[in-house]
C-alpha positions as MATLAB code, in Angstrom:
seq = 'MEITNAIAKARFASSQPQRVRLHKASPVQSELVCMEPGQTLDVASGKWVYYVIKGQACARTADGEADLSAGTFAEFAPNQKHTIVNTGEQRLICFAVECEA';
ca = [
     105.040   87.799   60.564;
     105.599   88.746   64.170;
     108.776   90.531   65.284;
     109.831   90.727   68.941;
     112.887   92.306   70.538;
     113.435   89.574   73.109;
     116.295   91.258   74.965;
     114.140   94.340   75.535;
     111.689   92.080   77.398;
     114.289   90.737   79.855;
     113.390   91.335   83.495;
     114.999   90.311   86.740;
     113.907   89.928   90.362;
     116.025   89.211   93.410;
     113.354   86.868   94.800;
     113.252   84.286   91.979;
     114.178   83.616   88.341;
     111.941   85.328   85.816;
     110.396   83.456   82.894;
     109.192   85.884   80.233;
     106.912   84.317   77.638;
     107.782   85.392   74.117;
     105.528   83.110   72.073;
     103.042   80.335   72.679;
     101.398   78.392   69.906;
     101.033   74.648   70.036;
     103.273   72.701   69.750;
     105.983   75.250   70.697;
     106.410   77.944   73.305;
     109.423   80.183   73.797;
     110.536   82.324   76.695;
     113.461   84.153   78.207;
     114.844   82.780   81.442;
     116.375   85.679   83.379;
     118.353   84.934   86.524;
     120.373   86.900   89.030;
     123.689   85.383   90.216;
     123.092   82.342   92.430;
     119.473   81.787   91.395;
     118.227   78.311   90.511;
     115.449   77.162   88.175;
     114.025   73.634   88.563;
     112.098   72.161   85.620;
     110.251   68.849   85.939;
     108.356   68.387   82.685;
     108.344   69.150   78.993;
     111.000   68.894   76.289;
     113.224   71.937   76.760;
     116.143   73.408   74.864;
     118.121   76.442   76.046;
     120.461   78.854   74.305;
     122.593   80.978   76.622;
     122.599   84.569   75.398;
     124.484   86.152   78.283;
     126.183   84.853   81.426;
     127.297   81.507   82.816;
     125.286   78.618   84.190;
     125.405   75.000   85.220;
     122.816   72.538   83.904;
     122.160   69.575   86.206;
     120.289   66.325   85.640;
     120.301   62.932   87.341;
     122.964   61.949   84.773;
     125.408   64.725   85.680;
     126.085   68.377   85.057;
     127.546   70.653   82.401;
     128.803   74.220   82.379;
     127.039   76.566   79.989;
     128.297   79.929   78.738;
     127.177   82.493   76.170;
     126.670   80.768   72.835;
     126.005   77.335   74.367;
     122.972   75.260   73.396;
     121.591   72.597   75.784;
     118.840   70.091   75.000;
     117.041   67.909   77.533;
     115.143   64.685   76.888;
     111.337   64.792   77.158;
     110.265   65.167   80.802;
     113.869   64.984   82.013;
     114.041   66.793   85.337;
     116.748   69.413   85.224;
     118.067   72.432   87.057;
     119.669   75.557   85.653;
     121.875   77.489   88.110;
     123.366   80.913   87.447;
     126.948   80.214   88.538;
     128.406   83.464   87.232;
     128.799   86.881   88.793;
     126.624   88.497   86.103;
     122.971   88.150   85.195;
     122.034   85.143   83.060;
     119.740   85.350   80.038;
     118.710   82.173   78.209;
     116.372   81.743   75.278;
     114.280   78.665   76.119;
     111.993   76.665   73.844;
     109.587   73.954   74.945;
     108.445   71.526   72.257;
     105.721   68.978   72.746;
     107.359   65.646   73.348;
];
């Protein structure tokens, strides 16, 4: 068994969103996505799911967009290009999991 305090690993940078790897073992990897207000993360490949721990965001795809807030879970189709934008005034922390498609 491996125990990790994910929130203790959160880190932020004003220059770009931070992706903090928590676990990687095929076929799954998990990470924290940590974003300052206004930052944007573009993802072009993989099968991703996100759980918003703290903050507010907007998830955008070619099909549209959806607002995300703490407690929200978002799942994207395999290799669906998407963008996560921190639309709130606070820092955003998401737990993200990539599963092999």
